[in-house]
C-alpha positions, 0 to 999 in steps of 0.5 A: 114379618114380626120383628123376631123373624126379621131379626133371624133373618138379618143374624142369618145374613150378617153370619153369611156374610161373615163365614164368606169373608173369613175364608179369604183376605178383603184387601190386599197390600194397596187396601183395594179389594183382592177379589175383584174379578171374582166378584164380577164373575159371581154378580153376573154368572149363575151357580154352579159358576164359571171359571174366568181367565183374563189378563193384559200383558206388555211383552219386552218386545213391545207387543200387547196382550189382551186377553180374556177367556171364561167357560162355564163349571157344568161346561168344563167338567162334562168336556172331554179334558182328552182335547188339551193333551197336546198343548199340556204336553207341549207344556211337559217340558223343562226345555220347552218351558224354558223356551217360551220365557226366553221368547217372551222376554225377546229372544226370538230366532233359533239361533239366540235360542240355541245358546241358551244354557242347557239347551242340547244339540241345535236338531233338539232345540229345533225338535222344541220348537216344533212341538210348541209350535204344532201345539199352537205356544209358538209362531214361526215368523220365517227366516229362523223368528219365532213369538208367542202369539198374543192369544196364548200369551195370558193363557200360559201365563195363566197356567203358571200362576195356577202351576204356583198353587 
């Protein structure tokens, strides 16, 4: 390879790197790499890529949720999205979102949840609780107590993060 060819190749590589970093900041406010998880995924998964959801959460009640799930781009684009309608539809009501948020903050009984402002009648609260249980977002513990299953905490919070965009 001639010196000119090597220089051209090097200039192309530098241009690609510059382009890659033009579209996103390199660090967050603390000086750490903002995209460490993304960079790790890119290093491990060939094109056309994948989606990764991961998180670790300690809830106010002391329960810990550590969770990770991924899916390849092709698999996700080709799958039947209608299979997730029940889970998503259960979240598509303001009262249900508020109930889940209150449960995550420690309001674990139906009685506690009925005291949330604007929640409606006890019948309405139980209707929403049944919908959330049926979709897997809540687990009935018995004696009128509910919790968000640990395996659903991070996905729920990831949906909330994604909905902010």
